[in-house]
BARO-54598 format. One record per residue (C-alpha): residue in one letter; y, z, x; residue number from 1. Coordinates in nm, 4 decimals. Each point is the difference from the previous one (the first is absolute). Example, Ala and Ser with C-alpha at 12.3 -4.5 7.8 and 13.67 -1.06 7.14 Angstrom:
<rs>
 code       c2       c3       c1 pos
    a  -0.4500   0.7800   1.2300   1
    s   0.3440  -0.0660   0.1370   2
</rs>
This chain:
<rs>
 code       c2       c3       c1 pos
    m  12.8792  14.4156  -3.7064   1
    r  -0.1920   0.1695   0.2802   2
    f   0.3235   0.0710   0.1910   3
    i   0.1464   0.1632  -0.3111   4
    l  -0.3065   0.2261  -0.0413   5
    l   0.0102   0.0882   0.3745   6
    a   0.3680   0.0903  -0.0263   7
    f  -0.0736   0.2291  -0.2997   8
    v  -0.2826   0.1708   0.1951   9
    l   0.2190   0.0560   0.3061  10
    f   0.2840   0.1272  -0.2172  11
    f  -0.2158   0.2547  -0.1836  12
    t  -0.1688   0.1045   0.3285  13
    f   0.3340   0.0566   0.1705  14
    s   0.1249   0.1875  -0.3073  15
    a  -0.3046   0.2305   0.0136  16
    i   0.0606   0.0692   0.3669  17
    c   0.3652   0.0738  -0.0611  18
    q  -0.0965   0.2573  -0.2612  19
    d  -0.1513   0.2127   0.2806  20
    n   0.1963  -0.1254   0.2997  21
    y   0.3718  -0.0332   0.0589  22
    v   0.1411  -0.3291   0.1307  23
    n   0.3723  -0.0690   0.0324  24
    l   0.1624  -0.1740   0.2940  25
    s   0.3384  -0.0730  -0.1567  26
    s   0.1828   0.2957   0.1632  27
    p  -0.0382   0.2335   0.2999  28
    h  -0.1098   0.2770  -0.2368  29
    g  -0.2634  -0.2209  -0.1643  30
    s  -0.1456  -0.1237   0.3295  31
    v  -0.0294   0.3492   0.1528  32
    k  -0.1491   0.1365  -0.3231  33
    t  -0.2474  -0.2880  -0.0079  34
    f  -0.1076   0.0892   0.3529  35
    l  -0.0350   0.3752  -0.0675  36
    e  -0.1500  -0.0064  -0.3518  37
    n  -0.2772  -0.2403   0.0891  38
    l  -0.1157   0.2124   0.2912  39
    k  -0.0485   0.3172  -0.2009  40
    p  -0.3656   0.1127   0.0097  41
    e  -0.0380  -0.0116  -0.3795  42
    n   0.1017  -0.3675  -0.0334  43
    k  -0.0272  -0.1365   0.3521  44
    n   0.0512  -0.3759   0.0271  45
    d   0.0641  -0.1278   0.3511  46
    s   0.0690  -0.3539  -0.1204  47
    l   0.2868   0.1024  -0.2266  48
    a   0.1330   0.2553   0.2542  49
    a   0.0151  -0.2812   0.2541  50
    l   0.2282  -0.2202  -0.2148  51
    p   0.3271   0.1430   0.1488  52
    f  -0.1397  -0.0775   0.3462  53
    k  -0.1163  -0.3534  -0.0780  54
    t   0.2596  -0.2123   0.1769  55
    s  -0.0328  -0.3668   0.0807  56
    e  -0.1179   0.0827   0.3532  57
    r  -0.2613   0.2576  -0.1002  58
    t  -0.3487  -0.0525  -0.1355  59
    q  -0.1423   0.2081  -0.2842  60
    n  -0.2083   0.2094   0.2413  61
    e   0.2981   0.0641   0.2270  62
    a   0.2044   0.1105  -0.3003  63
    k  -0.2796   0.2341  -0.1154  64
    n  -0.0287   0.1521   0.3471  65
    a   0.3764   0.0497   0.0185  66
    a   0.0069   0.1732  -0.3402  67
    v  -0.2923   0.2316   0.0814  68
    k   0.1352   0.0827   0.3458  69
    f   0.3477   0.0746  -0.1337  70
    k  -0.1419   0.2330  -0.2662  71
    r  -0.2075   0.1803   0.2620  72
    v   0.3060   0.0365   0.2241  73
    l   0.2037   0.1450  -0.2874  74
    d  -0.2740   0.2470  -0.0897  75
    g  -0.0803   0.0870   0.3604  76
    r   0.3633   0.0675   0.0938  77
    g   0.0837   0.1696  -0.3274  78
    i   0.2764  -0.2476  -0.0871  79
    l   0.1077   0.0259  -0.3619  80
    i   0.1407  -0.3031  -0.1782  81
    y   0.2151   0.0876  -0.2997  82
    l  -0.0248  -0.2938  -0.2412  83
    d   0.2943   0.1209  -0.2060  84
    e   0.2305  -0.0576   0.2985  85
    i  -0.1076  -0.3617   0.0510  86
    p   0.2311  -0.2527  -0.1714  87
    k  -0.1388  -0.1801  -0.3042  88
    t   0.2623  -0.2733   0.0153  89
    k  -0.1471  -0.3449   0.0481  90
    s   0.3095  -0.1233   0.1836  91
    y   0.0337   0.3015   0.2310  92
    v   0.2147  -0.0637   0.3114  93
    d   0.0050   0.2214   0.3062  94
    s   0.3564   0.1203   0.0612  95
    t  -0.0309   0.0090   0.3791  96
    s  -0.1428  -0.3490   0.0556  97
    n   0.1208  -0.1605  -0.3267  98
    k  -0.3490  -0.1457  -0.0470  99
    s  -0.2726   0.0321  -0.2607 100
    k  -0.1731   0.2605   0.2077 101
    y  -0.1227   0.3562  -0.0669 102
    v  -0.0951   0.2435   0.2792 103
    l  -0.2771   0.2195  -0.1365 104
    l   0.0100   0.2867   0.2559 105
    e   0.3092   0.1209   0.1829 106
    n  -0.2003   0.1140   0.3034 107
    y  -0.1700  -0.3400   0.0244 108
    p   0.2741  -0.2601  -0.0541 109
    t  -0.2290  -0.2872   0.1012 110
    v  -0.2105   0.0525  -0.3155 111
    f   0.1880  -0.1809  -0.2760 112
    l  -0.0402  -0.2364  -0.2968 113
    l   0.1636  -0.3400  -0.0369 114
    k   0.0579  -0.2119  -0.3077 115
    s  -0.2009  -0.3220   0.0282 116
    d   0.0885  -0.3457  -0.1285 117
    n  -0.1993   0.0558  -0.3207 118
    d   0.1988   0.3228  -0.0701 119
    q  -0.2814   0.2326   0.1095 120
    w   0.0668   0.3072   0.2182 121
    l  -0.2501  -0.0026   0.2881 122
    f  -0.0419   0.1926   0.3250 123
    s   0.1258  -0.2042   0.2941 124
    d  -0.2305  -0.1256   0.2736 125
    s   0.1757   0.2260   0.2516 126
    s  -0.0728   0.2950  -0.2332 127
    i  -0.3714  -0.0787   0.0088 128
    d   0.0121  -0.0103   0.3808 129
    t   0.1732   0.3393  -0.0017 130
    i  -0.2700   0.1371  -0.2335 131
    d  -0.2673  -0.1020   0.2531 132
    e   0.1889   0.1883   0.2737 133
    l   0.0442   0.3088  -0.2211 134
    y  -0.3700  -0.0056  -0.0811 135
    k  -0.0911  -0.0002   0.3691 136
    e   0.2443   0.2845   0.0691 137
    t  -0.1283   0.2055  -0.2934 138
    f  -0.3723  -0.0434   0.0675 139
    r  -0.0400   0.0227   0.3749 140
    f  -0.3131   0.0110   0.2137 141
    g  -0.2175  -0.1480  -0.2729 142
    t   0.0773   0.2625  -0.2657 143
    g   0.0529  -0.2856  -0.2442 144
    q  -0.3791  -0.0500  -0.0041 145
    l  -0.0319   0.3385  -0.1728 146
    l   0.1674  -0.1506  -0.3068 147
    n  -0.3175  -0.1989  -0.0647 148
    l  -0.2354   0.2871   0.0831 149
    l   0.1530   0.3071  -0.1654 150
    p  -0.0092  -0.1172  -0.3660 151
    k  -0.3802  -0.0262   0.0291 152
    l  -0.0137   0.3821   0.0268 153
    g   0.0887   0.0350  -0.3673 154
    t   0.2400  -0.1545  -0.2494 155
    k   0.0153   0.2785  -0.2569 156
    k   0.3548   0.1270  -0.0512 157
    t   0.0801   0.3726  -0.0283 158
    f   0.3530   0.1474  -0.0128 159
    g   0.1519  -0.3286   0.1099 160
    l  -0.2310  -0.0506   0.3001 161
    y  -0.3269  -0.1880   0.0409 162
    t  -0.3172   0.1704   0.1161 163
    y   0.0055  -0.1879   0.3312 164
    q   0.3508   0.1353   0.0650 165
    y  -0.1163   0.3615  -0.0534 166
    v  -0.3000  -0.0586   0.2240 167
    t   0.2158  -0.1585   0.2695 168
    i   0.2557   0.2837  -0.0134 169
    f  -0.2813   0.2540   0.0424 170
    i  -0.1446  -0.1947   0.2935 171
    l   0.3458  -0.0274   0.1610 172
    a   0.0469   0.3769  -0.0331 173
    l  -0.3283   0.0666   0.1789 174
    i   0.0744  -0.2564   0.2699 175
    s   0.3502   0.1448   0.0482 176
    a  -0.1375   0.3518   0.0492 177
    l  -0.2560  -0.1282   0.2494 178
    v   0.2540  -0.2134   0.1862 179
    y   0.2397   0.2969   0.0108 180
    k  -0.2584   0.2182   0.1723 181
    i  -0.1035  -0.2719   0.2441 182
    f   0.3504  -0.1068   0.0954 183
    a   0.1205   0.3607   0.0223 184
    f  -0.2843   0.0778   0.2399 185
    f   0.0534  -0.3026   0.2243 186
    t   0.3799   0.0200  -0.0173 187
    e  -0.0084   0.3615   0.1134 188
    r  -0.2278  -0.0975   0.2882 189
    i   0.2263  -0.2895   0.1002 190
    f   0.3143   0.2132  -0.0012 191
    s  -0.1844   0.2759   0.1836 192
    r  -0.1003  -0.2404   0.2781 193
    i   0.3560  -0.1353   0.0267 194
    v   0.1422   0.3520   0.0189 195
    k  -0.2480   0.1077   0.2673 196
    k   0.0855  -0.3009   0.2149 197
    s   0.3712   0.0779  -0.0356 198
    g  -0.0540   0.3603   0.1098 199
    l   0.0878   0.1635  -0.3317 200
    a  -0.3360   0.1569  -0.0761 201
    g   0.0025   0.3518  -0.1395 202
    d   0.1986   0.1315  -0.2922 203
    t   0.1364  -0.3465  -0.0697 204
    s  -0.3375  -0.1506  -0.0934 205
    e  -0.0864   0.2903  -0.2278 206
    k   0.3373   0.0139  -0.1714 207
    y   0.0981  -0.3630  -0.0442 208
    l  -0.2959  -0.2349   0.0371 209
    w  -0.1666   0.0792  -0.3311 210
    q   0.3390  -0.0115  -0.1714 211
    i   0.0341  -0.3587   0.1227 212
    a  -0.3618  -0.0987  -0.0624 213
    r   0.0095   0.0883  -0.3704 214
    p   0.3079  -0.2023  -0.1022 215
    t  -0.1189  -0.2854   0.2227 216
    s  -0.3288  -0.0096  -0.1912 217
    v   0.1825   0.0052  -0.3349 218
    f   0.2312  -0.2762   0.1275 219
    i  -0.3011  -0.2207   0.0818 220
    i  -0.1607   0.0704  -0.3391 221
    v   0.3206  -0.0942  -0.1813 222
    l   0.0079  -0.3319   0.1883 223
    l  -0.3599  -0.0680  -0.1025 224
    l   0.0773   0.0852  -0.3633 225
    l   0.2955  -0.2375   0.0056 226
    l  -0.2429  -0.2758   0.0977 227
    v  -0.2662   0.0839  -0.2592 228
    t   0.1901   0.1147  -0.3123 229
    p   0.1357  -0.3487  -0.0885 230
    a  -0.3627  -0.1128  -0.0396 231
    l  -0.0541   0.2646  -0.2716 232
    q   0.2315  -0.1985  -0.2301 233
    l   0.1192   0.3139  -0.1757 234
    p   0.2265  -0.0355  -0.3013 235
    v   0.3453  -0.1013   0.1161 236
    t   0.1565   0.3331  -0.0982 237
    y  -0.2609   0.1963   0.1967 238
    s   0.0091  -0.2410   0.2910 239
    k   0.3795   0.0227   0.0221 240
    y   0.0042   0.3760   0.0503 241
    v  -0.3070   0.0020   0.2245 242
    n   0.1681  -0.2551   0.2266 243
    i   0.3239   0.1988   0.0038 244
    i  -0.1832   0.3199   0.0976 245
    l  -0.1987  -0.1704   0.2741 246
    r   0.3030  -0.1865   0.1353 247
    v   0.1967   0.3246   0.0167 248
    m  -0.2857   0.1859   0.1673 249
    v  -0.0081  -0.2468   0.2911 250
    p   0.3503   0.0798   0.1358 251
    l  -0.0334   0.3632  -0.1107 252
    f  -0.3077   0.0708   0.2117 253
    g   0.1317  -0.2264   0.2748 254
    t   0.3092   0.2207   0.0138 255
    v  -0.2128   0.3151   0.0121 256
    i  -0.2044  -0.1441   0.2889 257
    m   0.3085  -0.1001   0.1991 258
    y   0.1671   0.3352  -0.0715 259
    r  -0.2956   0.1896   0.1450 260
    l  -0.0332  -0.2402   0.2914 261
    v   0.3587   0.0881   0.0916 262
    s  -0.1078   0.3653   0.0253 263
    i  -0.2734  -0.0895   0.2504 264
    l   0.2360  -0.2299   0.1896 265
    s   0.2577   0.2793   0.0266 266
    i  -0.2634   0.2327   0.1504 267
    f  -0.0889  -0.2657   0.2557 268
    l   0.3685  -0.0497   0.0875 269
    a   0.0596   0.3751   0.0172 270
    r  -0.2800   0.0415   0.2539 271
    a   0.1275  -0.2968   0.1970 272
    a   0.3500   0.1534  -0.0008 273
    q  -0.1386   0.3261   0.1360 274
    r  -0.1251  -0.1854   0.3072 275
    t   0.3507  -0.1234   0.0849 276
    e   0.2633   0.2003   0.1834 277
    s   0.2665  -0.0682  -0.2628 278
    t   0.0199   0.2470  -0.2876 279
    l   0.2113  -0.2388  -0.2053 280
    d  -0.3195  -0.1884  -0.0907 281
    d  -0.1319   0.3147  -0.1663 282
    q   0.3010  -0.0048  -0.2344 283
    l  -0.0317  -0.3736  -0.0623 284
    v  -0.3596   0.0189  -0.1285 285
    p   0.0695   0.2073  -0.3180 286
    l   0.3048  -0.2131  -0.0773 287
    l  -0.2058  -0.3149   0.0435 288
    r  -0.2738   0.1448  -0.2244 289
    k   0.2469   0.0742  -0.2800 290
    t   0.1571  -0.3445   0.0321 291
    l  -0.3341  -0.1840  -0.0109 292
    k  -0.1216   0.2024  -0.2978 293
    t   0.3226  -0.0714  -0.1878 294
    f  -0.0328  -0.3696   0.0842 295
    v  -0.3633  -0.0058  -0.1204 296
    i   0.0952   0.1664  -0.3300 297
    i   0.2876  -0.2424  -0.0612 298
    i  -0.2101  -0.3106   0.0723 299
    g  -0.2902   0.1378  -0.2073 300
    t   0.2312   0.0717  -0.2937 301
    l   0.1423  -0.3529   0.0124 302
    l  -0.3509  -0.1500   0.0050 303
    i  -0.1068   0.2140  -0.2961 304
    l   0.3076  -0.1067  -0.1983 305
    d  -0.0697  -0.3628   0.0902 306
    n  -0.3577   0.0292  -0.1317 307
    l   0.1419   0.1519  -0.3198 308
    d   0.2017  -0.3223  -0.0381 309
    v   0.3260   0.1874   0.0515 310
    p   0.2548  -0.2494   0.1427 311
    i   0.0556   0.1133   0.3590 312
    l   0.2866  -0.2349   0.0922 313
    p   0.2505   0.1419  -0.2529 314
    l  -0.1101   0.3485   0.1007 315
    l   0.0598  -0.0736   0.3680 316
    t   0.3318  -0.1631  -0.0821 317
    g   0.1086   0.3088  -0.1906 318
    l  -0.1190   0.2199   0.2835 319
    s   0.1931  -0.2090   0.2525 320
    i   0.3224   0.0308  -0.1997 321
    g  -0.0596   0.3690  -0.0499 322
    g  -0.0923   0.0306   0.3666 323
    l   0.3291  -0.1606   0.0999 324
    a   0.1933   0.2498  -0.2112 325
    f  -0.2097   0.2816   0.1412 326
    a   0.0576  -0.1245   0.3552 327
    l   0.3760   0.0012  -0.0518 328
    a  -0.0172   0.3523  -0.1360 329
    a  -0.2283   0.1206   0.2786 330
    q   0.1572  -0.1569   0.3069 331
    d  -0.0193   0.3207   0.2019 332
    t  -0.3675   0.0435  -0.0795 333
    i  -0.0733  -0.3565   0.1108 334
    k   0.2045   0.0524   0.3183 335
    n  -0.2011   0.3109   0.0746 336
    f  -0.3240  -0.1899  -0.0622 337
    f   0.0921  -0.2723   0.2487 338
    g   0.1217   0.2700   0.2373 339
    s  -0.3454   0.1569  -0.0126 340
    v  -0.1557  -0.3422   0.0643 341
    m   0.2170  -0.0400   0.3107 342
    i  -0.0996   0.3479   0.1191 343
    f  -0.3688  -0.0868  -0.0331 344
    v   0.0525  -0.3355   0.1724 345
    d   0.2296   0.1103   0.2864 346
    k  -0.1493   0.3519   0.0355 347
    p   0.3143   0.1661   0.1434 348
    f  -0.1753   0.3338  -0.0450 349
    q  -0.3221   0.1457  -0.1292 350
    v  -0.1101   0.3174  -0.1725 351
    g   0.0475   0.2988   0.2320 352
    d   0.2854  -0.1537   0.2021 353
    w   0.3238   0.1897   0.0548 354
    i   0.2860  -0.2336  -0.0930 355
    t   0.3778   0.0157  -0.0180 356
    s   0.1961  -0.2335  -0.2271 357
    n   0.3617   0.0848  -0.0769 358
    d  -0.0133   0.3465  -0.1612 359
    v  -0.3787  -0.0018  -0.0256 360
    d  -0.1875   0.1898   0.2689 361
    g  -0.3601   0.1068  -0.0430 362
    t  -0.3686  -0.0917  -0.0017 363
    v  -0.1352  -0.2798  -0.2228 364
    e  -0.2600   0.1320  -0.2461 365
    e  -0.0486  -0.2920  -0.2403 366
    v   0.1150  -0.3589  -0.0465 367
    g   0.0026  -0.1232  -0.3608 368
    f   0.1015  -0.3229  -0.1716 369
    r   0.3369   0.1430  -0.0990 370
    s   0.0808   0.2828   0.2427 371
    s  -0.1262   0.1856   0.3032 372
    r  -0.0525   0.3750   0.0194 373
    i   0.1383   0.1692   0.3121 374
    r  -0.0482   0.3639   0.0947 375
    t   0.3097   0.1389   0.1709 376
    f   0.0003   0.2703   0.2664 377
    r   0.1295   0.2409  -0.2652 378
    n  -0.3379  -0.0614  -0.1718 379
    s   0.1728  -0.1709  -0.2922 380
    v  -0.1044  -0.3421  -0.1301 381
    i   0.2287  -0.3024  -0.0222 382
    y  -0.0856  -0.3085  -0.2060 383
    v   0.1763  -0.2967   0.1577 384
    p   0.0114  -0.3403  -0.1779 385
    n  -0.1832  -0.2570   0.2101 386
    s   0.2871  -0.2471  -0.0322 387
    k   0.2229   0.2376   0.1995 388
    l  -0.2648   0.0544   0.2650 389
    a  -0.0477  -0.3765   0.0285 390
    d   0.3757  -0.0618   0.0410 391
    n   0.0955   0.2930   0.2260 392
    t  -0.0663   0.0586   0.3658 393
    i  -0.3114   0.2125   0.0556 394
    d  -0.0493   0.2115   0.3097 395
    n  -0.3744   0.0559   0.0178 396
    h  -0.0623   0.2997   0.2214 397
    g  -0.3690  -0.0220  -0.0798 398
    l  -0.0349  -0.3264   0.1950 399
    r   0.1329   0.1507   0.3220 400
    k  -0.2438  -0.0329   0.2849 401
    y   0.1815   0.2731   0.1944 402
    r   0.2111   0.2867  -0.1332 403
    r   0.3148   0.0775   0.1959 404
    f   0.0953   0.3545   0.1070 405
    y   0.3446   0.0565   0.1526 406
    t   0.1697   0.3255   0.0953 407
    q   0.2400   0.1486   0.2568 408
    i  -0.1300   0.2873   0.2129 409
    s   0.2960   0.2184   0.0948 410
    i  -0.0130   0.2299   0.3042 411
    t   0.2644   0.2329   0.1390 412
    y   0.2602  -0.0999   0.2584 413
    d  -0.1282   0.2521   0.2526 414
    t  -0.3235  -0.2002   0.0431 415
    p  -0.0210  -0.1296   0.3601 416
    p  -0.0234  -0.3811   0.0439 417
    e  -0.3346   0.0313   0.1742 418
    m  -0.1376   0.1916  -0.2984 419
    i   0.1264  -0.2701  -0.2374 420
    d  -0.1979  -0.2634   0.1933 421
    v  -0.3158   0.2119  -0.0121 422
    f   0.0485   0.0702  -0.3715 423
    v   0.0441  -0.3711  -0.0815 424
    k  -0.3175  -0.0862   0.1955 425
    g  -0.1848   0.2651  -0.1997 426
    l   0.1269  -0.1490  -0.3268 427
    r  -0.1280  -0.3428   0.1001 428
    s  -0.3385   0.1491   0.0849 429
    i  -0.0167   0.1545  -0.3470 430
    v   0.0485  -0.3476  -0.1521 431
    e  -0.2588  -0.1568   0.2295 432
    e  -0.2655   0.2588  -0.0752 433
    h   0.0373   0.0103  -0.3780 434
    p  -0.2740  -0.2150  -0.1663 435
    n   0.2182  -0.1438  -0.2789 436
    t   0.3109  -0.1162   0.1893 437
    w   0.0883  -0.3583   0.0875 438
    k  -0.0296   0.0008   0.3798 439
    d   0.1682  -0.3369   0.0561 440
    n   0.3275   0.0846  -0.1673 441
    y   0.1698   0.3375   0.0381 442
    h   0.3279   0.1201   0.1549 443
    v   0.0639   0.3486   0.1426 444
    y   0.3253   0.0315   0.2001 445
    f   0.2782   0.2440   0.0782 446
    n   0.2458  -0.1724  -0.2289 447
    e   0.3132   0.2009  -0.0762 448
    m   0.2251   0.2833   0.1149 449
    a   0.1182   0.1445  -0.3300 450
    s   0.2601   0.2665  -0.0684 451
    f  -0.2401   0.2888   0.0291 452
    s  -0.3280  -0.1500   0.1263 453
    l  -0.1733  -0.2520   0.2202 454
    n  -0.1885  -0.2420  -0.2289 455
    i  -0.3260  -0.1782   0.0774 456
    m  -0.0831  -0.2990  -0.2225 457
    f  -0.3594   0.0187  -0.1314 458
    y  -0.0938  -0.3360  -0.1642 459
    i  -0.3711  -0.0643  -0.0713 460
    f  -0.2362  -0.1656  -0.2558 461
    f  -0.3132   0.1306  -0.1723 462
    n  -0.2970  -0.2225  -0.0793 463
    v  -0.1083   0.1664  -0.3277 464
    p  -0.0420  -0.1438  -0.3539 465
    t   0.1474   0.2734  -0.2217 466
    w   0.3036   0.2215  -0.0112 467
    k  -0.2159   0.3123   0.0012 468
    e  -0.1573  -0.0974   0.3294 469
    e   0.3435  -0.0839   0.1364 470
    l   0.1229   0.3500  -0.0817 471
    q  -0.3047   0.1492   0.1704 472
    c   0.0717  -0.2032   0.3149 473
    r   0.3648   0.1099  -0.0038 474
    h  -0.1133   0.3593  -0.0228 475
    e  -0.2321  -0.0400   0.2980 476
    i   0.2622  -0.1747   0.2147 477
    l   0.2740   0.2544  -0.0748 478
    m  -0.2352   0.2914   0.0673 479
    s  -0.0875  -0.1553   0.3385 480
    i   0.3711  -0.0359   0.0818 481
    m   0.0643   0.3664  -0.0831 482
    k  -0.2914   0.1123   0.2187 483
    l   0.1198  -0.2190   0.2889 484
    g   0.3504   0.1474  -0.0213 485
    n  -0.1330   0.3546   0.0035 486
    e  -0.2296  -0.0809   0.2951 487
    l   0.2816  -0.1481   0.2101 488
    g   0.2619   0.2544  -0.1072 489
    v   0.2243  -0.2648  -0.1573 490
    n   0.2355   0.1439  -0.2614 491
    f   0.0618  -0.2041  -0.3136 492
    a   0.3670  -0.0104  -0.0922 493
    f   0.1646   0.0904  -0.3242 494
    p   0.3709  -0.0156  -0.0926 495
    t   0.1899   0.2661   0.2074 496
    q   0.3560   0.0742   0.1115 497
    t   0.1038   0.1748   0.3236 498
    l   0.3349   0.1867   0.0219 499
    h   0.1563  -0.0005   0.3511 500
    v   0.2900   0.2411   0.0874 501
    e   0.1743  -0.1590   0.2938 502
    n   0.1406   0.3187   0.1639 503
    l  -0.1064   0.3661  -0.0291 504
    p   0.1424   0.2901   0.1966 505
    g  -0.2059   0.0697   0.3094 506
    q  -0.2197  -0.3090  -0.0549 507
    p   0.0047  -0.3364   0.1758 508
    s   0.1539  -0.2870  -0.1921 509
    l  -0.2340  -0.2200  -0.2048 510
    s   0.2079  -0.3102   0.0651 511
    p  -0.2008  -0.2441   0.2129 512
    t   0.1156  -0.1009   0.3451 513
    y  -0.0392  -0.3703   0.0904 514
    l  -0.0571  -0.1691   0.3345 515
    s   0.2666  -0.2119   0.1588 516
    g  -0.0270  -0.3752  -0.0195 517
    n  -0.1531  -0.0472   0.3461 518
    e  -0.2500   0.2808  -0.0516 519
    a  -0.1066  -0.1437  -0.3365 520
    e  -0.0521  -0.3465   0.1549 521
    m  -0.2252   0.1466   0.2692 522
    k  -0.2080   0.1885  -0.2596 523
    l  -0.0466  -0.3233  -0.2009 524
    q  -0.1292  -0.1922   0.3001 525
    s  -0.2339   0.2859   0.0875 526
    f  -0.1388   0.0045  -0.3575 527
    f  -0.0916  -0.3691  -0.0054 528
    k  -0.1588   0.0234   0.3471 529
    k  -0.2383   0.2644  -0.1406 530
    q  -0.0894  -0.2254  -0.2893 531
</rs>
């Protein structure tokens, strides 16, 4: 009789509880609803909320802890669970594994419910282990202790939030403003010290350092808020959007910081390039700056999309297919790009060099990623694709150590041999005395008896860096030659013709008379004896 009365008491007690609390473990929907409904503030019951977690290997306290921790993780991360989407079928079977299994969250596949032997849907033991890991990841550095402290600040609810949540938000705002000022101050000092050590002090510190210090301070504050906001246990809807905003702000401000760091790095590289002899480095720095900034923006955009839960893999796959089609359509552009890379690697020329390549002849003004700009001697500008420059033979006049000067000095046939020797010696002295000639390699010789002149080969080299200085040296050398000729009385030849009339009345004949053979032989022997 006593057992019957006890059964009636337990039955009516359980019925009274069920009037206020929901309990149903016969389906995935019922178990999840049991967990969520019994942890609402207005009818909180940890014992009933722990029923879906009470497996054969878990004690009642372990199940309660798992339920409370999971609810805190869901609220802290802003994860919404839509009960209407959870199957209400008691005999639900997962299509992928063909088991009585239901994965609750797509992003966390290790959190799932299994159908037990007594037809109850319970969270698996591995799910409870995963919940412990998620709890540690959500509430780092002891922020989970705030969950027990904050509610003591006030439990009155206004506009969906408790008093302690309003107080905490206000305190966080004040702390954030204070931290912003402190970190901005110290960050600016740190960057300033780094810049001074690297030799970039001056306009750089004034223009860029504060621009980096401010986003760096905001970046640090956002990281701190990401640690603290889960402990506020905001309503799931609020928490979801707060987490999205904070998660997006992390890569956003990280991108801004890296973008501005590239600007400082480019200034450092530009000053380093100015200390080198090559001018090609000066052209490489702006190209490198644009490339790095583009790379930073692309990576930052991908990270922002990833934090917005946009699937990146399909996006990258689509971009790769589109990139392949684009690459096929832009083969010439890609060839020019790799041509520019080879120019920067091999350095066949640099800005300011005079080059000749097929029909191209002029001075290099700029080297870009697609083409190079060359100023011709007609003062026009030619844009040459870098792929052609990389494939063709390049004659770089700008890399000459010595600049060759070759000419023929023509003198008249009536110049005596002795005068020719003296004139040639004078020409060699001109070369020796000029400050910009190569003294170890020059050739000045009486070289040819032409149709109307005696030609002296004048072959020398100038040790000057530019064409303008070469022209000045040519001018000085030629002026010295003219003065030497005038001083010695040597006449410079020009094309002439002489008309000879062999016989005129009363005049001797112009026809030459020659020696006999014996007389000529004697003259020859006498000539070589004098030599």
